[in-house]
Jmol script that loads the backbone (N, CA, C; Angstrom):
load data "model"
ATOM      1  N   UNK A   1      71.126  95.505  95.684  1.00  0.00           N
ATOM      2  CA  UNK A   1      70.453  94.017  95.626  1.00  0.00           C
ATOM      3  C   UNK A   1      68.853  93.824  95.333  1.00  0.00           C
ATOM      4  N   UNK A   2      68.712  93.372  94.634  1.00  0.00           N
ATOM      5  CA  UNK A   2      67.113  93.251  94.012  1.00  0.00           C
ATOM      6  C   UNK A   2      66.449  92.358  95.232  1.00  0.00           C
ATOM      7  N   UNK A   3      67.335  91.635  95.802  1.00  0.00           N
ATOM      8  CA  UNK A   3      66.036  90.554  96.750  1.00  0.00           C
ATOM      9  C   UNK A   3      67.112  90.878  98.273  1.00  0.00           C
ATOM     10  N   UNK A   4      66.560  91.214  99.239  1.00  0.00           N
ATOM     11  CA  UNK A   4      66.588  90.764 100.309  1.00  0.00           C
ATOM     12  C   UNK A   4      66.185  89.765 101.222  1.00  0.00           C
ATOM     13  N   UNK A   5      66.628  88.509 101.723  1.00  0.00           N
ATOM     14  CA  UNK A   5      65.815  87.631 103.050  1.00  0.00           C
ATOM     15  C   UNK A   5      66.174  88.131 103.934  1.00  0.00           C
ATOM     16  N   UNK A   6      64.654  87.741 105.176  1.00  0.00           N
ATOM     17  CA  UNK A   6      65.353  88.198 106.518  1.00  0.00           C
ATOM     18  C   UNK A   6      64.454  87.159 107.061  1.00  0.00           C
ATOM     19  N   UNK A   7      64.366  86.985 108.517  1.00  0.00           N
ATOM     20  CA  UNK A   7      63.882  86.225 109.087  1.00  0.00           C
ATOM     21  C   UNK A   7      63.398  86.731 110.657  1.00  0.00           C
ATOM     22  N   UNK A   8      61.867  85.794 110.753  1.00  0.00           N
ATOM     23  CA  UNK A   8      61.790  86.392 112.302  1.00  0.00           C
ATOM     24  C   UNK A   8      62.089  85.459 113.409  1.00  0.00           C
ATOM     25  N   UNK A   9      63.517  85.206 113.917  1.00  0.00           N
ATOM     26  CA  UNK A   9      63.606  84.044 114.803  1.00  0.00           C
ATOM     27  C   UNK A   9      62.555  83.571 115.608  1.00  0.00           C
ATOM     28  N   UNK A  10      61.562  84.522 116.410  1.00  0.00           N
ATOM     29  CA  UNK A  10      60.727  84.341 116.993  1.00  0.00           C
ATOM     30  C   UNK A  10      59.807  83.426 116.446  1.00  0.00           C
ATOM     31  N   UNK A  11      59.236  83.262 115.486  1.00  0.00           N
ATOM     32  CA  UNK A  11      58.154  82.801 114.980  1.00  0.00           C
ATOM     33  C   UNK A  11      58.773  80.937 114.481  1.00  0.00           C
ATOM     34  N   UNK A  12      59.840  81.164 114.059  1.00  0.00           N
ATOM     35  CA  UNK A  12      60.621  79.595 114.003  1.00  0.00           C
ATOM     36  C   UNK A  12      60.723  78.526 114.654  1.00  0.00           C
ATOM     37  N   UNK A  13      59.976  77.240 113.749  1.00  0.00           N
ATOM     38  CA  UNK A  13      59.354  76.273 114.293  1.00  0.00           C
ATOM     39  C   UNK A  13      60.547  74.945 114.209  1.00  0.00           C
ATOM     40  N   UNK A  14      61.806  75.336 113.636  1.00  0.00           N
ATOM     41  CA  UNK A  14      62.686  74.399 113.702  1.00  0.00           C
ATOM     42  C   UNK A  14      62.171  73.346 111.926  1.00  0.00           C
ATOM     43  N   UNK A  15      61.617  73.245 111.606  1.00  0.00           N
ATOM     44  CA  UNK A  15      61.189  72.391 110.610  1.00  0.00           C
ATOM     45  C   UNK A  15      62.043  71.912 109.213  1.00  0.00           C
ATOM     46  N   UNK A  16      63.202  73.311 109.444  1.00  0.00           N
ATOM     47  CA  UNK A  16      64.198  72.946 108.321  1.00  0.00           C
ATOM     48  C   UNK A  16      64.049  72.392 106.503  1.00  0.00           C
ATOM     49  N   UNK A  17      62.040  73.044 106.432  1.00  0.00           N
ATOM     50  CA  UNK A  17      61.833  72.747 105.004  1.00  0.00           C
ATOM     51  C   UNK A  17      62.546  73.980 104.347  1.00  0.00           C
ATOM     52  N   UNK A  18      63.366  75.067 104.620  1.00  0.00           N
ATOM     53  CA  UNK A  18      64.047  76.201 104.322  1.00  0.00           C
ATOM     54  C   UNK A  18      65.674  75.950 104.055  1.00  0.00           C
ATOM     55  N   UNK A  19      65.898  75.216 104.538  1.00  0.00           N
ATOM     56  CA  UNK A  19      67.445  74.942 104.319  1.00  0.00           C
ATOM     57  C   UNK A  19      67.303  73.480 103.569  1.00  0.00           C
ATOM     58  N   UNK A  20      66.472  72.643 103.421  1.00  0.00           N
ATOM     59  CA  UNK A  20      66.257  71.818 102.243  1.00  0.00           C
ATOM     60  C   UNK A  20      66.108  72.325 101.055  1.00  0.00           C
ATOM     61  N   UNK A  21      65.405  73.141 100.821  1.00  0.00           N
ATOM     62  CA  UNK A  21      64.632  74.241  99.788  1.00  0.00           C
ATOM     63  C   UNK A  21      65.996  74.714  99.076  1.00  0.00           C
ATOM     64  N   UNK A  22      66.963  75.893 100.014  1.00  0.00           N
ATOM     65  CA  UNK A  22      67.336  76.818  99.154  1.00  0.00           C
ATOM     66  C   UNK A  22      69.091  76.651 100.406  1.00  0.00           C
ATOM     67  N   UNK A  23      69.533  75.977 100.699  1.00  0.00           N
ATOM     68  CA  UNK A  23      70.429  75.464 101.451  1.00  0.00           C
ATOM     69  C   UNK A  23      71.561  76.417 100.838  1.00  0.00           C
ATOM     70  N   UNK A  24      71.705  77.051 100.409  1.00  0.00           N
ATOM     71  CA  UNK A  24      72.623  77.919 100.015  1.00  0.00           C
ATOM     72  C   UNK A  24      72.420  79.382 100.877  1.00  0.00           C
ATOM     73  N   UNK A  25      70.864  79.599 101.078  1.00  0.00           N
ATOM     74  CA  UNK A  25      70.437  80.542 101.456  1.00  0.00           C
ATOM     75  C   UNK A  25      70.321  80.557 103.065  1.00  0.00           C
ATOM     76  N   UNK A  26      69.906  79.349 103.487  1.00  0.00           N
ATOM     77  CA  UNK A  26      69.234  79.380 104.875  1.00  0.00           C
ATOM     78  C   UNK A  26      69.838  78.344 105.717  1.00  0.00           C
ATOM     79  N   UNK A  27      70.230  77.869 106.910  1.00  0.00           N
ATOM     80  CA  UNK A  27      70.875  76.886 107.514  1.00  0.00           C
ATOM     81  C   UNK A  27      69.802  76.423 108.655  1.00  0.00           C
ATOM     82  N   UNK A  28      69.794  75.639 109.125  1.00  0.00           N
ATOM     83  CA  UNK A  28      68.896  74.959 110.132  1.00  0.00           C
ATOM     84  C   UNK A  28      70.301  74.312 111.670  1.00  0.00           C
ATOM     85  N   UNK A  29      70.982  74.770 112.254  1.00  0.00           N
ATOM     86  CA  UNK A  29      72.350  74.320 112.773  1.00  0.00           C
ATOM     87  C   UNK A  29      71.813  73.705 114.275  1.00  0.00           C
ATOM     88  N   UNK A  30      72.420  72.560 114.888  1.00  0.00           N
ATOM     89  CA  UNK A  30      71.924  72.016 115.705  1.00  0.00           C
ATOM     90  C   UNK A  30      72.469  72.482 116.797  1.00  0.00           C
ATOM     91  N   UNK A  31      73.100  73.711 117.007  1.00  0.00           N
ATOM     92  CA  UNK A  31      73.939  74.208 117.819  1.00  0.00           C
ATOM     93  C   UNK A  31      72.958  75.669 117.813  1.00  0.00           C
ATOM     94  N   UNK A  32      71.929  76.151 117.458  1.00  0.00           N
ATOM     95  CA  UNK A  32      70.802  77.181 117.401  1.00  0.00           C
ATOM     96  C   UNK A  32      69.607  75.949 117.925  1.00  0.00           C
ATOM     97  N   UNK A  33      69.859  75.268 117.875  1.00  0.00           N
ATOM     98  CA  UNK A  33      68.266  74.202 118.362  1.00  0.00           C
ATOM     99  C   UNK A  33      67.611  73.840 117.550  1.00  0.00           C
ATOM    100  N   UNK A  34      68.234  74.573 116.313  1.00  0.00           N
ATOM    101  CA  UNK A  34      67.791  73.661 114.743  1.00  0.00           C
ATOM    102  C   UNK A  34      66.629  74.877 114.602  1.00  0.00           C
ATOM    103  N   UNK A  35      67.198  75.751 114.684  1.00  0.00           N
ATOM    104  CA  UNK A  35      66.001  76.840 114.414  1.00  0.00           C
ATOM    105  C   UNK A  35      66.967  77.811 113.075  1.00  0.00           C
ATOM    106  N   UNK A  36      66.073  78.567 112.484  1.00  0.00           N
ATOM    107  CA  UNK A  36      66.895  79.273 110.790  1.00  0.00           C
ATOM    108  C   UNK A  36      67.972  80.305 111.436  1.00  0.00           C
ATOM    109  N   UNK A  37      68.925  80.169 110.342  1.00  0.00           N
ATOM    110  CA  UNK A  37      69.341  81.142 110.094  1.00  0.00           C
ATOM    111  C   UNK A  37      70.228  81.398 108.451  1.00  0.00           C
ATOM    112  N   UNK A  38      70.093  83.003 108.663  1.00  0.00           N
ATOM    113  CA  UNK A  38      70.071  83.486 107.105  1.00  0.00           C
ATOM    114  C   UNK A  38      72.012  83.380 106.579  1.00  0.00           C
ATOM    115  N   UNK A  39      72.182  82.406 105.625  1.00  0.00           N
ATOM    116  CA  UNK A  39      73.640  82.567 105.240  1.00  0.00           C
ATOM    117  C   UNK A  39      73.884  83.827 104.244  1.00  0.00           C
ATOM    118  N   UNK A  40      72.766  84.073 103.187  1.00  0.00           N
ATOM    119  CA  UNK A  40      73.061  84.990 102.470  1.00  0.00           C
ATOM    120  C   UNK A  40      71.909  85.928 102.280  1.00  0.00           C
ATOM    121  N   UNK A  41      71.841  86.896 102.796  1.00  0.00           N
ATOM    122  CA  UNK A  41      70.870  87.710 103.349  1.00  0.00           C
ATOM    123  C   UNK A  41      70.549  88.690 101.625  1.00  0.00           C
ATOM    124  N   UNK A  42      71.347  88.400 100.656  1.00  0.00           N
ATOM    125  CA  UNK A  42      71.207  89.013  99.092  1.00  0.00           C
ATOM    126  C   UNK A  42      71.165  88.036  98.821  1.00  0.00           C
ATOM    127  N   UNK A  43      70.949  86.819  98.370  1.00  0.00           N
ATOM    128  CA  UNK A  43      71.326  85.772  97.016  1.00  0.00           C
ATOM    129  C   UNK A  43      71.455  86.156  96.173  1.00  0.00           C
ATOM    130  N   UNK A  44      72.086  85.674  95.155  1.00  0.00           N
ATOM    131  CA  UNK A  44      72.292  85.729  93.516  1.00  0.00           C
ATOM    132  C   UNK A  44      70.980  85.460  92.778  1.00  0.00           C
ATOM    133  N   UNK A  45      70.802  85.784  91.607  1.00  0.00           N
ATOM    134  CA  UNK A  45      69.538  85.364  91.195  1.00  0.00           C
ATOM    135  C   UNK A  45      69.370  84.239  90.509  1.00  0.00           C
ATOM    136  N   UNK A  46      70.238  83.253  90.734  1.00  0.00           N
ATOM    137  CA  UNK A  46      70.047  82.068  90.502  1.00  0.00           C
ATOM    138  C   UNK A  46      69.591  81.138  91.720  1.00  0.00           C
ATOM    139  N   UNK A  47      69.561  81.926  93.120  1.00  0.00           N
ATOM    140  CA  UNK A  47      68.962  81.339  94.029  1.00  0.00           C
ATOM    141  C   UNK A  47      67.627  81.701  94.753  1.00  0.00           C
ATOM    142  N   UNK A  48      67.107  82.875  93.491  1.00  0.00           N
ATOM    143  CA  UNK A  48      65.849  83.515  93.916  1.00  0.00           C
ATOM    144  C   UNK A  48      64.129  82.184  93.620  1.00  0.00           C
ATOM    145  N   UNK A  49      64.442  81.642  93.152  1.00  0.00           N
ATOM    146  CA  UNK A  49      63.298  80.480  92.856  1.00  0.00           C
ATOM    147  C   UNK A  49      63.284  79.423  94.089  1.00  0.00           C
ATOM    148  N   UNK A  50      64.320  79.349  94.881  1.00  0.00           N
ATOM    149  CA  UNK A  50      64.429  78.494  95.694  1.00  0.00           C
ATOM    150  C   UNK A  50      63.818  78.986  96.758  1.00  0.00           C
ATOM    151  N   UNK A  51      64.616  80.707  97.002  1.00  0.00           N
ATOM    152  CA  UNK A  51      63.923  81.203  98.220  1.00  0.00           C
ATOM    153  C   UNK A  51      62.596  81.151  98.161  1.00  0.00           C
ATOM    154  N   UNK A  52      61.946  81.568  96.921  1.00  0.00           N
ATOM    155  CA  UNK A  52      60.591  81.674  96.918  1.00  0.00           C
ATOM    156  C   UNK A  52      59.480  80.871  97.706  1.00  0.00           C
ATOM    157  N   UNK A  53      60.029  79.609  96.933  1.00  0.00           N
ATOM    158  CA  UNK A  53      59.902  78.409  97.463  1.00  0.00           C
ATOM    159  C   UNK A  53      60.021  77.951  98.743  1.00  0.00           C
ATOM    160  N   UNK A  54      61.220  78.174  99.510  1.00  0.00           N
ATOM    161  CA  UNK A  54      61.151  78.296 100.853  1.00  0.00           C
ATOM    162  C   UNK A  54      60.383  79.298 101.669  1.00  0.00           C
ATOM    163  N   UNK A  55      60.293  80.278 101.025  1.00  0.00           N
ATOM    164  CA  UNK A  55      59.065  81.185 101.886  1.00  0.00           C
ATOM    165  C   UNK A  55      57.795  80.477 101.963  1.00  0.00           C
ATOM    166  N   UNK A  56      57.361  80.094 100.555  1.00  0.00           N
ATOM    167  CA  UNK A  56      55.806  79.097 100.710  1.00  0.00           C
ATOM    168  C   UNK A  56      55.468  78.118 101.059  1.00  0.00           C
ATOM    169  N   UNK A  57      57.253  77.337 101.525  1.00  0.00           N
ATOM    170  CA  UNK A  57      56.551  75.796 102.109  1.00  0.00           C
ATOM    171  C   UNK A  57      57.192  76.666 104.001  1.00  0.00           C
ATOM    172  N   UNK A  58      57.621  77.627 104.062  1.00  0.00           N
ATOM    173  CA  UNK A  58      57.747  77.878 106.080  1.00  0.00           C
ATOM    174  C   UNK A  58      56.326  77.792 106.513  1.00  0.00           C
ATOM    175  N   UNK A  59      56.188  76.705 107.325  1.00  0.00           N
ATOM    176  CA  UNK A  59      55.154  76.684 108.103  1.00  0.00           C
ATOM    177  C   UNK A  59      54.621  77.605 109.110  1.00  0.00           C
ATOM    178  N   UNK A  60      55.657  78.548 109.378  1.00  0.00           N
ATOM    179  CA  UNK A  60      55.335  79.832 110.219  1.00  0.00           C
ATOM    180  C   UNK A  60      55.479  80.782 109.734  1.00  0.00           C
ATOM    181  N   UNK A  61      55.689  81.141 108.468  1.00  0.00           N
ATOM    182  CA  UNK A  61      56.040  82.248 108.335  1.00  0.00           C
ATOM    183  C   UNK A  61      56.869  82.981 108.546  1.00  0.00           C
ATOM    184  N   UNK A  62      57.897  82.157 108.842  1.00  0.00           N
ATOM    185  CA  UNK A  62      59.297  82.965 109.468  1.00  0.00           C
ATOM    186  C   UNK A  62      60.208  83.874 108.150  1.00  0.00           C
ATOM    187  N   UNK A  63      60.225  83.520 106.984  1.00  0.00           N
ATOM    188  CA  UNK A  63      60.748  84.349 106.213  1.00  0.00           C
ATOM    189  C   UNK A  63      59.883  85.497 105.644  1.00  0.00           C
ATOM    190  N   UNK A  64      60.798  86.356 105.085  1.00  0.00           N
ATOM    191  CA  UNK A  64      60.422  87.784 104.481  1.00  0.00           C
ATOM    192  C   UNK A  64      61.695  87.535 103.551  1.00  0.00           C
ATOM    193  N   UNK A  65      60.716  88.381 102.243  1.00  0.00           N
ATOM    194  CA  UNK A  65      61.441  89.018 100.932  1.00  0.00           C
ATOM    195  C   UNK A  65      61.067  89.956 100.876  1.00  0.00           C
ATOM    196  N   UNK A  66      61.819  91.050 100.339  1.00  0.00           N
ATOM    197  CA  UNK A  66      61.785  92.276  99.998  1.00  0.00           C
ATOM    198  C   UNK A  66      62.525  92.138  98.562  1.00  0.00           C
ATOM    199  N   UNK A  67      61.929  92.606  97.326  1.00  0.00           N
ATOM    200  CA  UNK A  67      62.191  92.695  96.097  1.00  0.00           C
ATOM    201  C   UNK A  67      61.761  93.880  95.665  1.00  0.00           C
ATOM    202  N   UNK A  68      62.855  94.820  94.918  1.00  0.00           N
ATOM    203  CA  UNK A  68      62.473  95.567  94.078  1.00  0.00           C
ATOM    204  C   UNK A  68      63.119  95.437  92.290  1.00  0.00           C
ATOM    205  N   UNK A  69      61.849  95.685  91.749  1.00  0.00           N
ATOM    206  CA  UNK A  69      62.675  95.369  90.429  1.00  0.00           C
ATOM    207  C   UNK A  69      63.294  96.365  89.859  1.00  0.00           C
ATOM    208  N   UNK A  70      63.129  97.672  90.222  1.00  0.00           N
ATOM    209  CA  UNK A  70      64.461  98.423  89.611  1.00  0.00           C
ATOM    210  C   UNK A  70      65.661  98.346  89.892  1.00  0.00           C
ATOM    211  N   UNK A  71      65.906  97.435  90.916  1.00  0.00           N
ATOM    212  CA  UNK A  71      67.540  96.700  91.347  1.00  0.00           C
ATOM    213  C   UNK A  71      67.715  97.732  92.212  1.00  0.00           C
ATOM    214  N   UNK A  72      67.086  98.299  93.382  1.00  0.00           N
ATOM    215  CA  UNK A  72      67.543  98.891  94.377  1.00  0.00           C
ATOM    216  C   UNK A  72      66.538  98.325  95.657  1.00  0.00           C
ATOM    217  N   UNK A  73      67.560  98.354  96.704  1.00  0.00           N
ATOM    218  CA  UNK A  73      67.071  97.093  97.584  1.00  0.00           C
ATOM    219  C   UNK A  73      65.536  98.583  98.580  1.00  0.00           C
ATOM    220  N   UNK A  74      64.684  97.887  98.550  1.00  0.00           N
ATOM    221  CA  UNK A  74      63.680  98.863  99.548  1.00  0.00           C
ATOM    222  C   UNK A  74      64.063  99.599 100.153  1.00  0.00           C
ATOM    223  N   UNK A  75      63.777 100.740 100.197  1.00  0.00           N
ATOM    224  CA  UNK A  75      63.988 101.481 102.116  1.00  0.00           C
ATOM    225  C   UNK A  75      65.210 102.453 101.514  1.00  0.00           C
ATOM    226  N   UNK A  76      66.245 101.989 100.141  1.00  0.00           N
ATOM    227  CA  UNK A  76      67.535 103.058 100.070  1.00  0.00           C
ATOM    228  C   UNK A  76      67.053 104.141  99.340  1.00  0.00           C
ATOM    229  N   UNK A  77      67.815 105.366  99.774  1.00  0.00           N
ATOM    230  CA  UNK A  77      68.034 106.125  99.223  1.00  0.00           C
ATOM    231  C   UNK A  77      68.554 106.242  97.866  1.00  0.00           C
TER     232      UNK A  77
END
end "model"
wireframe off; spacefill off
backbone 0.3
color backbone group
C-alpha cells in the first residue's frame, strides 16, 4: 500500500477534527473517551487528500502518514 496511517494515542486531545475530515479512516468513539482510533491503516487513494487534511488539522500532531511513491510501504523489503 502506498499510504500508511498511524496515530500516537498519547498525544491525542480528542478534538475529533480527524474523524470529521476523514470519517472512513478515523473514529473518535465515546467508549474510548473520544480519543482517535484508525479504522483503515492503509486507506484507498480516494481517501488520501482527506487523510492529509486531517493530519494538517490535528492540533496535537497525533497523526502520522508514511507514503512511498513506488507503491511499497516504507520499511518493507
